gemmi code that builds the backbone of each chain (N, CA, C; Angstrom):
import gemmi

chains = {
    "A": [
        ("MET", (63.550, 113.112, 127.049), (62.535, 113.549, 125.529), (62.646, 112.075, 124.011)),
        ("GLY", (61.597, 112.228, 124.346), (60.299, 110.878, 123.657), (61.075, 110.666, 122.078)),
        ("LEU", (60.317, 109.506, 121.639), (60.488, 109.120, 120.629), (59.618, 110.352, 119.809)),
        ("PRO", (60.370, 110.594, 118.376), (59.616, 111.831, 118.036), (58.249, 111.195, 117.109)),
        ("ILE", (58.469, 109.938, 116.251), (57.561, 108.909, 115.908), (57.113, 107.254, 116.995)),
        ("GLU", (56.666, 106.659, 116.338), (56.130, 105.826, 117.491), (57.041, 104.718, 116.375)),
        ("PRO", (57.069, 103.743, 117.504), (57.689, 101.912, 116.428), (57.192, 101.929, 115.802)),
        ("SER", (56.225, 102.045, 115.849), (55.345, 101.237, 114.426), (55.580, 101.764, 113.373)),
        ("GLU", (55.240, 103.145, 113.359), (55.811, 103.923, 112.897), (57.122, 104.426, 111.474)),
        ("LEU", (58.480, 103.945, 112.715), (59.401, 102.644, 111.942), (59.288, 102.180, 110.974)),
        ("GLU", (58.741, 101.123, 110.566), (58.368, 100.610, 109.628), (58.465, 100.489, 108.756)),
        ("ARG", (57.825, 102.123, 108.474), (57.494, 102.511, 107.175), (59.229, 102.965, 106.964)),
        ("TYR", (60.107, 102.564, 106.711), (61.012, 103.121, 107.072), (62.023, 101.453, 106.552)),
        ("ARG", (61.692, 101.215, 106.331), (62.319, 99.067, 106.421), (62.313, 99.102, 104.974)),
        ("PRO", (61.629, 99.522, 104.500), (62.199, 99.222, 102.777), (62.910, 99.856, 102.816)),
        ("GLN", (63.007, 101.094, 102.682), (64.588, 102.124, 102.320), (66.113, 101.653, 102.775)),
        ("LEU", (65.695, 101.371, 103.901), (66.551, 101.000, 105.220), (67.515, 99.324, 104.335)),
        ("LEU", (66.171, 98.120, 104.076), (66.485, 97.227, 104.040), (67.299, 97.107, 102.063)),
        ("LYS", (67.341, 97.946, 101.649), (67.722, 98.424, 99.940), (68.450, 99.150, 100.250)),
        ("PHE", (69.275, 100.214, 101.131), (70.873, 100.808, 101.659), (71.850, 99.600, 102.354)),
        ("ALA", (71.374, 98.352, 102.871), (71.862, 97.573, 104.239), (72.372, 96.391, 102.354)),
        ("MET", (71.642, 95.645, 101.520), (71.871, 94.598, 100.525), (72.628, 95.211, 99.633)),
        ("LEU", (72.978, 96.900, 99.346), (73.594, 97.020, 97.840), (74.968, 96.354, 98.371)),
        ("GLN", (74.772, 97.221, 100.111), (76.943, 97.307, 100.326), (77.107, 95.558, 100.964)),
        ("LEU", (76.238, 95.571, 101.658), (76.475, 93.615, 101.971), (76.188, 92.270, 101.213)),
        ("ARG", (74.715, 92.716, 99.790), (75.454, 91.693, 99.298), (74.289, 90.289, 99.694)),
        ("ASP", (74.370, 89.991, 101.101), (73.052, 89.811, 101.427), (71.811, 89.119, 102.344)),
        ("PRO", (71.379, 88.670, 102.258), (69.916, 88.212, 102.581), (69.671, 88.401, 103.590)),
        ("THR", (70.473, 87.959, 104.293), (70.338, 87.745, 105.753), (70.950, 88.449, 106.486)),
        ("SER", (71.757, 89.667, 106.365), (72.750, 89.537, 107.049), (71.900, 90.978, 106.889)),
        ("ALA", (71.635, 91.604, 105.833), (70.666, 93.489, 105.305), (70.010, 92.945, 106.638)),
        ("GLU", (68.839, 92.341, 106.334), (67.367, 92.053, 106.665), (68.373, 91.684, 108.857)),
        ("ASP", (68.917, 90.886, 108.417), (69.708, 91.175, 110.329), (70.101, 93.362, 110.986)),
        ("ALA", (71.124, 93.518, 110.004), (71.256, 94.436, 110.207), (70.323, 95.846, 110.433)),
        ("VAL", (69.896, 95.649, 109.668), (67.826, 96.855, 109.695), (67.745, 96.183, 111.129)),
        ("GLN", (67.280, 95.496, 111.247), (66.651, 94.989, 112.097), (66.689, 95.313, 113.171)),
        ("GLU", (68.160, 95.305, 114.353), (69.372, 96.012, 114.882), (68.762, 97.224, 114.572)),
        ("THR", (68.986, 97.765, 113.711), (68.667, 99.311, 113.560), (67.256, 100.086, 114.421)),
        ("LEU", (66.472, 99.342, 113.779), (64.984, 99.496, 113.739), (65.024, 99.807, 115.816)),
        ("LEU", (65.986, 98.240, 115.956), (65.549, 98.497, 117.927), (66.717, 99.238, 118.319)),
        ("ALA", (67.819, 99.083, 118.094), (68.198, 100.109, 118.530), (67.587, 102.405, 119.121)),
        ("ALA", (66.959, 102.206, 117.208), (66.142, 103.660, 117.117), (65.042, 103.310, 118.399)),
        ("ILE", (64.975, 102.319, 118.808), (63.530, 101.654, 119.890), (64.062, 103.309, 120.858)),
        ("GLN", (65.831, 102.265, 120.954), (65.925, 102.257, 122.534), (66.541, 103.878, 122.525)),
        ("SER", (67.050, 103.950, 121.640), (67.574, 105.644, 122.039), (66.244, 106.479, 121.589)),
        ("GLY", (65.358, 106.712, 121.592), (64.358, 107.468, 119.996), (64.879, 108.900, 120.711)),
        ("GLY", (65.556, 108.900, 122.833), (65.619, 110.263, 122.680), (67.001, 111.126, 121.668)),
        ("ASN", (67.943, 109.957, 120.786), (69.118, 111.318, 120.937), (68.789, 111.358, 119.385)),
        ("PHE", (67.014, 110.882, 119.271), (66.459, 112.138, 117.461), (66.266, 113.239, 117.957)),
        ("THR", (66.895, 114.329, 117.260), (67.473, 115.910, 117.561), (66.121, 116.520, 117.130)),
        ("GLY", (65.397, 115.323, 115.974), (64.934, 116.505, 115.027), (65.599, 117.418, 114.100)),
        ("LYS", (66.909, 117.664, 114.326), (68.087, 118.021, 113.693), (67.408, 117.660, 112.023)),
        ("SER", (68.004, 116.134, 112.113), (67.580, 115.986, 111.000), (66.899, 114.563, 110.323)),
        ("SER", (66.273, 114.556, 109.056), (65.111, 113.744, 109.442), (64.682, 112.779, 109.990)),
        ("VAL", (64.220, 111.943, 110.239), (64.033, 110.602, 110.724), (64.537, 109.415, 109.479)),
        ("SER", (64.634, 108.991, 108.576), (64.782, 108.798, 106.864), (66.781, 108.817, 107.433)),
        ("THR", (67.091, 110.527, 107.886), (68.608, 110.611, 108.035), (69.478, 109.739, 108.974)),
        ("TRP", (68.402, 109.924, 110.922), (68.677, 109.432, 111.327), (68.953, 107.879, 111.039)),
        ("LEU", (68.631, 107.315, 110.786), (68.136, 105.913, 110.405), (69.323, 105.694, 110.061)),
        ("VAL", (68.924, 105.854, 108.921), (70.629, 105.839, 107.421), (72.127, 105.740, 109.296)),
        ("GLY", (72.009, 107.534, 109.265), (73.150, 106.690, 110.086), (73.649, 105.482, 111.306)),
        ("ILE", (72.549, 105.076, 111.505), (72.147, 104.099, 112.461), (72.829, 103.114, 111.922)),
        ("LEU", (72.162, 102.650, 110.960), (72.206, 101.771, 110.309), (73.736, 101.916, 109.170)),
        ("LYS", (74.566, 102.480, 108.920), (76.124, 103.199, 108.764), (76.859, 102.307, 109.870)),
        ("HIS", (76.545, 102.502, 110.965), (77.559, 101.952, 111.160), (77.265, 100.021, 111.741)),
        ("LYS", (76.074, 99.786, 112.081), (75.565, 98.481, 111.630), (76.193, 97.761, 110.528)),
        ("VAL", (76.803, 98.246, 109.103), (76.521, 98.268, 107.867), (78.227, 97.483, 108.112)),
        ("ILE", (79.111, 98.427, 108.850), (80.451, 98.202, 109.172), (80.908, 97.328, 109.976)),
        ("ASP", (79.795, 96.949, 111.107), (79.959, 96.300, 112.259), (79.988, 94.710, 111.505)),
        ("THR", (78.761, 94.975, 110.418), (78.797, 93.411, 109.775), (80.032, 92.903, 108.539)),
        ("ILE", (79.667, 93.950, 108.535), (81.066, 93.899, 106.728), (82.868, 93.314, 107.540)),
        ("ARG", (82.787, 94.047, 108.915), (83.795, 93.532, 109.722), (83.312, 92.541, 110.334)),
        ("ARG", (82.900, 91.739, 110.375), (82.142, 90.119, 110.988), (82.574, 89.705, 109.425)),
        ("GLN", (82.049, 89.852, 108.035), (81.293, 89.219, 107.420), (83.104, 88.883, 106.477)),
        ("SER", (83.662, 89.679, 106.269), (85.037, 90.168, 105.735), (85.777, 88.169, 105.613)),
        ("ARG", (85.979, 88.582, 107.397), (86.969, 86.689, 107.839), (86.046, 85.620, 107.651)),
        ("GLU", (84.847, 85.961, 107.505), (84.331, 84.371, 107.069), (83.923, 84.382, 106.104)),
        ("ARG", (83.773, 85.455, 104.464), (83.967, 85.319, 103.214), (85.369, 86.194, 102.644)),
        ("PRO", (86.251, 86.119, 102.157), (87.089, 86.192, 101.773), (86.890, 85.958, 100.548)),
        ("LEU", (87.310, 87.961, 99.212), (87.101, 88.095, 98.850), (88.209, 87.029, 97.965)),
        ("GLU", (86.829, 86.389, 96.551), (88.134, 85.418, 95.484), (88.143, 85.730, 94.217)),
        ("LEU", (89.594, 86.283, 93.501), (89.837, 87.719, 92.778), (89.031, 86.638, 91.732)),
        ("SER", (89.050, 86.893, 90.431), (88.880, 86.462, 89.218), (89.808, 87.370, 88.320)),
        ("PRO", (90.331, 85.858, 86.879), (92.006, 86.465, 85.896), (91.241, 88.050, 85.999)),
        ("ASP", (90.315, 88.962, 85.635), (90.347, 89.891, 84.722), (90.441, 90.831, 86.089)),
        ("ASP", (89.940, 90.167, 87.604), (90.590, 91.754, 89.011), (92.169, 91.589, 88.008)),
        ("GLN", (92.705, 90.258, 88.492), (94.297, 91.461, 88.379), (94.903, 92.036, 86.386)),
        ("SER", (94.231, 91.417, 85.571), (94.059, 91.968, 84.564), (93.093, 92.654, 83.439)),
        ("PRO", (92.739, 93.712, 83.868), (91.861, 94.873, 83.122), (92.110, 94.798, 82.362)),
        ("GLU", (91.808, 93.883, 81.804), (90.326, 94.216, 80.318), (89.866, 94.564, 79.915)),
        ("ASP", (88.840, 94.555, 80.330), (87.592, 95.942, 80.126), (88.476, 96.908, 80.840)),
        ("LEU", (89.514, 97.165, 81.737), (89.298, 99.136, 81.546), (90.488, 99.281, 79.986)),
        ("GLU", (90.831, 98.263, 80.318), (92.722, 98.709, 78.994), (91.609, 98.995, 77.699)),
        ("ALA", (90.048, 98.033, 78.057), (89.254, 98.718, 76.001), (89.140, 100.261, 75.944)),
        ("LEU", (88.851, 101.269, 77.334), (88.839, 102.203, 77.315), (89.563, 103.157, 76.626)),
        ("PHE", (90.644, 102.288, 76.781), (92.202, 103.283, 76.399), (92.367, 102.919, 74.770)),
        ("LYS", (92.593, 104.000, 74.208), (93.720, 104.187, 73.101), (94.467, 103.474, 73.521)),
        ("ASP", (95.779, 102.806, 72.078), (96.635, 101.706, 72.312), (98.164, 103.429, 73.214)),
        ("ASP", (97.733, 104.188, 72.473), (98.611, 105.818, 72.413), (98.203, 106.363, 73.987)),
        ("GLY", (97.243, 105.223, 74.782), (97.191, 105.647, 76.562), (95.774, 107.340, 75.984)),
        ("HIS", (95.623, 108.063, 74.946), (94.867, 108.349, 75.097), (92.410, 107.890, 75.079)),
        ("PHE", (92.276, 108.776, 76.100), (91.068, 108.459, 76.413), (89.833, 107.531, 74.363)),
        ("GLN", (89.597, 106.728, 75.159), (88.558, 106.092, 73.182), (87.574, 107.294, 73.213)),
        ("ASP", (86.805, 107.546, 74.436), (85.841, 108.292, 74.809), (85.697, 109.832, 76.025)),
        ("PRO", (86.925, 110.610, 75.129), (86.976, 111.337, 76.662), (85.878, 112.141, 77.717)),
        ("PRO", (85.944, 111.621, 78.471), (84.888, 112.602, 79.589), (84.544, 113.745, 79.503)),
        ("ALA", (82.574, 113.666, 78.829), (81.791, 115.065, 79.326), (82.381, 115.687, 80.647)),
        ("ASP", (81.870, 117.355, 79.710), (81.522, 118.261, 81.020), (80.176, 117.975, 81.684)),
        ("TRP", (80.491, 117.594, 82.988), (79.311, 117.645, 83.921), (79.054, 118.957, 84.645)),
        ("MET", (79.625, 119.749, 84.243), (78.455, 120.860, 84.043), (78.275, 120.894, 85.752)),
        ("ASP", (77.450, 121.751, 86.847), (76.821, 120.980, 87.629), (76.521, 120.002, 88.285)),
        ("PRO", (77.425, 119.167, 88.986), (77.297, 117.896, 89.450), (76.336, 117.738, 91.557)),
        ("GLU", (77.031, 119.042, 91.590), (76.934, 119.576, 92.631), (74.767, 119.153, 93.202)),
        ("ALA", (74.231, 119.847, 92.031), (72.864, 119.988, 92.065), (72.508, 118.751, 92.816)),
        ("ALA", (73.055, 118.242, 91.843), (72.686, 116.010, 91.688), (72.545, 115.484, 93.109)),
        ("LEU", (73.700, 116.185, 93.737), (73.738, 115.796, 95.285), (72.147, 115.705, 95.951)),
        ("THR", (71.687, 116.901, 95.273), (70.264, 117.328, 95.800), (68.955, 116.318, 95.843)),
        ("GLN", (69.272, 115.328, 94.966), (67.767, 115.284, 93.776), (67.398, 113.440, 94.826)),
        ("ARG", (66.613, 112.799, 94.532), (66.598, 111.530, 95.127), (66.276, 110.981, 94.335)),
        ("LYS", (66.437, 110.903, 92.671), (66.057, 110.542, 92.348), (67.997, 110.116, 91.350)),
        ("PHE", (69.265, 111.253, 91.767), (69.832, 111.136, 91.192), (70.636, 109.894, 92.217)),
        ("PHE", (70.303, 109.644, 93.340), (70.456, 108.360, 94.116), (70.380, 107.471, 93.502)),
        ("GLU", (69.110, 107.195, 92.889), (68.135, 105.505, 92.705), (69.034, 105.624, 91.284)),
        ("ALA", (69.661, 106.589, 90.782), (70.526, 106.327, 89.090), (72.120, 105.590, 89.882)),
        ("LEU", (72.483, 106.365, 90.663), (73.671, 105.575, 91.269), (73.583, 105.020, 92.089)),
        ("GLU", (72.681, 104.037, 92.560), (71.814, 102.865, 92.840), (72.638, 101.985, 91.848)),
        ("ARG", (71.486, 102.123, 90.432), (71.413, 101.014, 89.586), (72.966, 101.090, 89.587)),
        ("CYS", (73.699, 101.653, 89.184), (75.137, 102.562, 87.979), (76.352, 101.211, 89.556)),
        ("LEU", (75.802, 101.707, 90.736), (76.278, 100.231, 91.177), (76.330, 98.834, 91.835)),
        ("GLN", (74.606, 98.759, 91.054), (74.754, 97.038, 91.237), (75.135, 96.266, 89.976)),
        ("ASP", (75.054, 97.344, 88.441), (75.682, 96.911, 87.451), (77.008, 96.200, 87.581)),
        ("LEU", (78.137, 97.099, 88.521), (79.377, 96.714, 88.494), (80.229, 95.433, 88.986)),
        ("PRO", (80.811, 95.206, 88.503), (80.669, 93.415, 88.953), (81.161, 92.922, 90.425)),
        ("LYS", (80.730, 92.413, 91.552), (81.095, 91.736, 91.470), (81.908, 92.398, 92.982)),
        ("ASN", (83.519, 91.738, 93.056), (84.625, 92.042, 93.670), (84.420, 93.421, 93.992)),
        ("SER", (84.936, 94.150, 92.488), (84.265, 96.314, 92.203), (83.345, 96.948, 93.719)),
        ("ALA", (82.455, 95.880, 93.799), (80.814, 96.177, 94.319), (81.489, 96.831, 95.185)),
        ("ARG", (81.229, 95.812, 96.521), (81.956, 95.310, 97.359), (83.387, 96.512, 97.571)),
        ("VAL", (84.651, 96.088, 97.577), (85.537, 97.268, 98.664), (85.846, 98.465, 97.329)),
        ("PHE", (84.424, 98.958, 96.397), (84.029, 100.490, 96.390), (82.716, 101.086, 97.764)),
        ("THR", (82.303, 99.736, 97.431), (81.483, 100.586, 99.026), (82.246, 100.728, 100.215)),
        ("MET", (82.631, 99.976, 100.481), (83.349, 99.339, 101.755), (84.330, 100.641, 101.232)),
        ("ARG", (85.126, 101.108, 100.249), (86.024, 102.354, 100.546), (85.526, 103.131, 100.764)),
        ("GLU", (83.898, 103.578, 99.460), (83.318, 105.376, 100.017), (82.161, 104.830, 99.895)),
        ("VAL", (81.097, 104.756, 101.098), (79.703, 104.505, 101.471), (80.494, 104.146, 102.732)),
        ("ALA", (81.105, 103.275, 102.824), (81.713, 103.063, 104.762), (82.627, 103.753, 104.916)),
        ("GLY", (83.070, 104.437, 104.025), (84.583, 105.138, 104.778), (85.530, 104.531, 104.912)),
        ("LEU", (86.305, 102.673, 104.829), (86.771, 102.464, 105.653), (87.874, 102.691, 104.556)),
        ("ASP", (89.888, 102.544, 105.268), (90.350, 103.106, 105.382), (91.083, 101.837, 103.753)),
        ("LEU", (92.566, 102.076, 102.861), (92.041, 101.492, 101.524), (93.010, 100.034, 103.478)),
        ("ASP", (93.759, 100.130, 103.690), (94.719, 99.247, 104.657), (93.735, 98.454, 104.767)),
        ("GLU", (92.615, 98.904, 105.651), (92.028, 97.909, 106.610), (91.120, 97.169, 105.678)),
        ("ILE", (90.049, 97.489, 104.353), (90.036, 96.391, 103.375), (90.614, 95.217, 102.837)),
        ("CYS", (91.526, 95.713, 102.283), (92.744, 94.499, 101.883), (92.744, 93.462, 103.537)),
        ("LYS", (93.018, 93.932, 104.247), (93.364, 93.507, 105.623), (91.827, 92.335, 105.271)),
        ("GLU", (91.065, 92.703, 105.427), (89.138, 91.910, 106.003), (89.323, 91.615, 104.977)),
        ("VAL", (89.148, 91.738, 103.522), (89.406, 90.486, 103.184), (90.506, 90.036, 102.409)),
        ("GLY", (92.289, 90.123, 102.305), (92.691, 89.302, 102.661), (93.207, 89.432, 100.444)),
        ("ILE", (92.895, 90.270, 100.642), (93.909, 91.156, 98.832), (95.229, 91.961, 98.720)),
        ("THR", (96.053, 91.772, 97.854), (97.080, 93.161, 97.951), (96.720, 94.463, 97.767)),
        ("ALA", (97.907, 95.498, 97.958), (96.599, 96.926, 98.167), (96.659, 96.759, 97.289)),
        ("THR", (98.104, 96.441, 95.368), (97.526, 96.549, 94.128), (96.407, 96.054, 93.705)),
        ("ASN", (95.824, 94.673, 94.198), (94.226, 94.381, 94.251), (93.571, 95.163, 93.735)),
        ("CYS", (93.252, 95.276, 95.325), (92.699, 96.878, 95.835), (92.390, 97.454, 95.244)),
        ("GLY", (93.795, 98.629, 94.570), (92.808, 99.615, 93.455), (93.057, 99.403, 92.302)),
        ("VAL", (92.938, 98.024, 91.926), (92.222, 97.864, 90.696), (91.032, 97.735, 90.774)),
        ("LEU", (90.281, 97.196, 91.667), (89.347, 96.779, 92.075), (88.459, 98.361, 91.790)),
        ("LEU", (89.194, 99.183, 92.919), (89.021, 100.509, 93.211), (88.762, 101.697, 91.770)),
        ("TYR", (89.911, 101.441, 91.358), (90.080, 102.173, 90.149), (88.682, 101.454, 88.555)),
        ("ARG", (88.889, 100.232, 89.412), (87.529, 100.112, 87.776), (86.122, 100.093, 88.282)),
        ("ALA", (85.736, 100.850, 89.623), (84.704, 100.069, 89.850), (84.938, 102.117, 89.575)),
        ("ARG", (85.413, 102.627, 90.245), (85.556, 104.495, 89.482), (85.365, 104.260, 87.515)),
        ("LEU", (85.816, 103.522, 87.399), (85.741, 104.449, 85.707), (84.758, 103.770, 84.866)),
        ("ARG", (83.751, 103.208, 86.147), (82.708, 102.815, 85.181), (81.777, 103.100, 85.797)),
        ("LEU", (81.597, 103.676, 87.312), (80.791, 104.385, 87.434), (80.703, 105.422, 86.342)),
        ("ARG", (82.018, 106.248, 86.445), (82.100, 107.463, 85.957), (80.848, 107.497, 84.926)),
        ("SER", (81.357, 106.123, 83.924), (81.191, 106.495, 82.383), (79.088, 106.163, 83.060)),
        ("CYS", (79.500, 105.139, 83.976), (77.629, 104.601, 83.952), (76.978, 106.316, 83.512)),
        ("LEU", (77.209, 107.148, 84.990), (76.551, 107.721, 85.494), (76.799, 109.185, 84.174)),
        ("GLU", (77.543, 109.065, 83.581), (77.111, 110.542, 82.424), (76.440, 109.738, 81.499)),
        ("GLN", (76.522, 107.907, 81.773), (75.076, 108.154, 80.180), (73.728, 107.960, 80.746)),
        ("THR", (73.621, 108.180, 81.906), (71.738, 107.457, 82.626), (71.979, 109.283, 82.681)),
        ("TRP", (72.847, 110.019, 83.362), (72.007, 111.212, 84.642), (72.917, 112.088, 84.209)),
        ("PHE", (73.641, 112.208, 83.378), (75.000, 113.257, 83.302), (74.981, 113.678, 81.326)),
        ("GLY", (73.971, 112.906, 80.685), (73.849, 113.308, 80.210), (73.443, 113.177, 78.848)),
        ("GLY", (72.691, 114.040, 79.618), (71.326, 115.029, 78.816), (70.029, 114.660, 79.348)),
        ("SER", (69.555, 112.785, 78.596), (68.362, 112.289, 77.652), (68.535, 112.998, 80.111)),
        ("ALA", (68.651, 112.578, 81.111), (68.099, 113.187, 82.369), (67.739, 114.228, 82.537)),
        ("PRO", (67.024, 114.375, 83.325), (67.097, 115.841, 83.879), (68.613, 116.236, 85.212)),
        ("ARG", (68.849, 117.328, 84.588), (69.426, 117.623, 84.688), (68.695, 118.850, 86.376)),
        ("ARG", (68.708, 119.250, 86.413), (68.120, 119.632, 87.693), (66.708, 120.146, 87.105)),
        ("LYS", (64.987, 120.087, 88.718), (64.143, 121.009, 88.236), (63.570, 121.365, 88.459)),
    ],
    "B": [
        ("MET", (110.110, 111.740, 82.936), (108.864, 110.807, 81.775), (107.508, 111.576, 81.651)),
        ("LYS", (106.526, 111.346, 81.120), (105.664, 112.369, 80.906), (104.395, 110.924, 80.769)),
        ("LEU", (103.344, 111.469, 81.493), (102.595, 110.555, 81.788), (100.808, 110.568, 80.206)),
        ("THR", (100.365, 109.335, 79.892), (99.383, 109.375, 79.929), (98.209, 109.314, 80.085)),
        ("CYS", (97.281, 109.622, 79.703), (96.055, 109.928, 80.316), (95.715, 107.509, 81.988)),
        ("LYS", (96.017, 107.116, 80.510), (95.377, 105.628, 80.907), (96.650, 106.194, 82.432)),
        ("GLU", (97.653, 106.350, 82.135), (98.319, 106.335, 83.887), (98.833, 107.455, 84.593)),
        ("ALA", (97.790, 108.722, 83.879), (96.818, 109.657, 84.512), (95.846, 108.901, 85.553)),
        ("ALA", (95.056, 109.025, 85.205), (94.006, 108.137, 84.922), (93.684, 107.497, 86.995)),
        ("ARG", (94.209, 106.340, 86.625), (95.021, 105.225, 88.263), (95.577, 106.222, 88.854)),
        ("LEU", (96.200, 106.966, 88.493), (96.856, 107.331, 89.565), (96.170, 108.689, 89.975)),
        ("ILE", (95.480, 109.500, 89.786), (94.338, 109.758, 90.121), (93.580, 108.865, 91.384)),
        ("SER", (93.130, 107.474, 90.086), (92.711, 106.681, 91.202), (93.161, 106.758, 92.653)),
        ("GLU", (94.359, 106.023, 92.620), (94.960, 105.976, 93.981), (95.188, 107.748, 94.872)),
        ("GLY", (95.115, 108.170, 93.755), (95.590, 108.781, 94.348), (94.184, 109.815, 96.185)),
        ("LEU", (93.181, 109.169, 95.346), (92.304, 108.379, 96.610), (92.242, 107.524, 97.629)),
        ("ASP", (93.177, 107.114, 97.623), (93.459, 105.209, 98.018), (94.717, 105.667, 99.475)),
        ("ARG", (95.924, 106.043, 98.992), (96.923, 106.127, 98.984), (97.259, 107.825, 99.242)),
        ("ASN", (98.364, 107.768, 99.493), (99.688, 109.428, 99.808), (99.707, 109.308, 98.690)),
        ("LEU", (99.819, 109.737, 97.234), (100.696, 109.530, 96.532), (102.754, 109.956, 96.504)),
        ("ASN", (103.620, 109.355, 95.777), (105.327, 109.976, 96.704), (105.574, 111.197, 95.187)),
        ("ALA", (106.005, 112.169, 96.476), (106.366, 113.247, 95.310), (106.654, 113.447, 94.162)),
        ("ALA", (107.407, 112.206, 93.134), (107.481, 111.445, 92.117), (105.991, 111.964, 90.929)),
        ("GLU", (105.420, 111.037, 91.963), (103.763, 110.358, 91.192), (102.855, 112.463, 91.073)),
        ("ARG", (102.946, 112.699, 92.194), (101.935, 114.407, 92.543), (102.605, 114.972, 91.822)),
        ("THR", (104.095, 114.860, 91.735), (105.087, 115.964, 90.848), (103.746, 115.651, 89.684)),
        ("LYS", (104.262, 114.372, 88.963), (104.233, 114.361, 86.887), (102.660, 114.140, 87.238)),
        ("LEU", (101.325, 114.648, 88.074), (99.717, 114.364, 87.414), (100.507, 115.170, 88.350)),
        ("ARG", (100.389, 116.265, 87.862), (100.044, 117.998, 88.008), (100.183, 118.286, 86.932)),
        ("LEU", (101.600, 118.278, 86.566), (101.308, 118.569, 85.555), (100.804, 118.211, 84.002)),
        ("HIS", (100.831, 116.625, 84.082), (99.197, 116.469, 83.633), (98.193, 116.864, 83.547)),
        ("VAL", (97.735, 116.971, 84.569), (96.169, 116.915, 84.784), (96.277, 118.738, 84.581)),
        ("ALA", (96.650, 119.674, 84.052), (97.430, 120.826, 84.256), (96.671, 120.980, 82.449)),
        ("VAL", (97.674, 119.798, 82.511), (97.595, 120.659, 80.326), (96.248, 119.047, 80.063)),
        ("CYS", (95.869, 118.716, 80.973), (94.679, 117.617, 80.180), (93.165, 117.863, 79.933)),
        ("LYS", (92.291, 118.252, 79.244), (91.786, 118.187, 79.963), (90.654, 116.960, 80.224)),
        ("ALA", (91.061, 116.331, 79.069), (89.872, 114.884, 80.373), (90.549, 114.165, 81.424)),
        ("CYS", (91.787, 114.446, 81.728), (92.219, 114.088, 82.898), (91.363, 115.521, 83.894)),
        ("ASP", (91.642, 115.909, 83.860), (91.415, 116.805, 85.201), (89.828, 116.527, 85.031)),
        ("ARG", (88.520, 116.149, 84.302), (88.035, 116.176, 84.554), (87.741, 114.267, 85.745)),
        ("VAL", (88.455, 113.255, 85.245), (88.174, 113.105, 85.438), (89.071, 112.578, 86.933)),
        ("SER", (89.341, 113.811, 87.582), (90.452, 113.710, 89.004), (88.733, 114.647, 89.453)),
        ("LYS", (87.952, 115.140, 89.156), (87.586, 116.385, 90.097), (85.747, 114.746, 90.112)),
        ("GLN", (85.317, 113.971, 88.770), (84.610, 113.288, 88.565), (84.230, 112.148, 89.594)),
        ("PHE", (85.993, 112.081, 90.252), (85.605, 110.533, 90.882), (85.954, 111.437, 92.825)),
        ("GLU", (86.621, 112.021, 92.747), (85.964, 113.574, 93.452), (84.051, 113.505, 93.874)),
        ("PHE", (83.730, 113.279, 92.996), (82.506, 113.908, 93.215), (82.090, 112.655, 93.109)),
        ("LEU", (81.731, 110.932, 92.672), (82.173, 110.134, 93.181), (81.773, 109.680, 94.877)),
        ("ARG", (83.206, 109.651, 95.096), (83.283, 110.371, 96.616), (82.256, 110.644, 97.361)),
        ("ARG", (82.306, 111.891, 96.481), (81.115, 113.287, 98.002), (79.243, 111.987, 97.612)),
        ("ALA", (79.655, 112.114, 96.400), (77.121, 111.134, 96.681), (77.444, 109.976, 97.163)),
        ("ALA", (79.201, 108.839, 97.121), (78.610, 108.003, 97.680), (78.841, 107.570, 99.569)),
        ("ARG", (79.816, 108.624, 99.593), (79.187, 109.213, 100.740), (77.913, 110.022, 101.526)),
        ("GLN", (77.240, 110.719, 100.849), (75.896, 110.952, 101.039), (74.340, 110.064, 100.785)),
        ("TYR", (75.290, 109.163, 99.793), (73.890, 108.169, 99.215), (73.693, 106.665, 101.485)),
        ("PRO", (72.219, 106.615, 100.773), (71.249, 106.841, 99.914), (70.811, 108.218, 99.883)),
        ("GLY", (71.319, 110.088, 99.712), (70.661, 111.179, 99.602), (69.872, 111.565, 100.494)),
        ("PRO", (69.061, 112.467, 100.126), (68.190, 113.169, 100.922), (66.024, 111.809, 101.334)),
        ("GLY", (66.418, 112.506, 102.823), (65.353, 111.552, 102.795), (63.940, 111.650, 101.997)),
        ("GLU", (63.045, 111.175, 102.737), (61.545, 111.667, 101.401), (61.527, 113.398, 102.378)),
        ("GLU", (61.729, 113.339, 103.827), (60.651, 113.970, 103.591), (61.070, 115.278, 103.436)),
        ("ARG", (62.332, 115.524, 102.741), (62.182, 117.140, 102.071), (61.661, 116.637, 100.662)),
        ("GLU", (61.519, 115.730, 100.192), (61.195, 115.984, 98.875), (59.521, 116.814, 99.024)),
        ("LYS", (58.886, 116.243, 100.021), (57.263, 116.764, 100.175), (56.825, 118.490, 100.454)),
    ],
}
model = gemmi.Model(1)
for chain_id, residues in chains.items():
    chain = gemmi.Chain(chain_id)
    for i, (resn, *xyz) in enumerate(residues, 1):
        res = gemmi.Residue()
        res.name, res.seqid = resn, gemmi.SeqId(i, " ")
        for name, pos in zip(("N", "CA", "C"), xyz):
            atom = gemmi.Atom()
            atom.name, atom.element = name, gemmi.Element(name[0])
            atom.pos, atom.b_iso = gemmi.Position(*pos), 0.0
            res.add_atom(atom)
        chain.add_residue(res)
    model.add_chain(chain)
structure = gemmi.Structure()
structure.add_model(model)
structure.setup_entities()
């Protein structure tokens, strides 16, 4: 089986792949490298493309593995430096009243699954991820986008499980409220 | 001992990364059963996981 598309045509997926790699690796050189390796691998293994998924889904599938390899390599070179805020998360305290109740209780998101079919939703998610504090974003993408488990993440970035837990908790609370404001708040289209 | 929403939300997050022990699970279940806010938080955190795993979302082709 040959490649369904010309190698030159793969090029048009480069910007999309680069954005995906950048968000997780946060370093232009490593992101470029991962994308380059992905396109090369795609050209070499074109026969594996079954046509069951779209070309971009197939390429992202390859890129995910490359990103995980890069994260593993990089983490050892760039251990994560905790800021004082990461150890005592005052921004999170502010989300709760003194008695431990939410300041602003979470809204009902109605039908969140419908968002998963919309490209615009993922663009909103991407903006929310970019707004996260650096360390939270890095650990969250390792955990939830790359799918690594907690033990591995703590070991790779050289922090304790407790600190790792705080970073993930912050990421989740902030992503939750960011999406509630920018997507589920009613001003954005919920469905077409 | 009862959990506050603040404690419950933290445990909900931790439950996505490690196995909670029996005491934690029981306390959390009791809280979520009677707290609409934390029930939503729990569903929304799980949704964030599904969304992140599917990022970057549907490919261009499907849009055409």
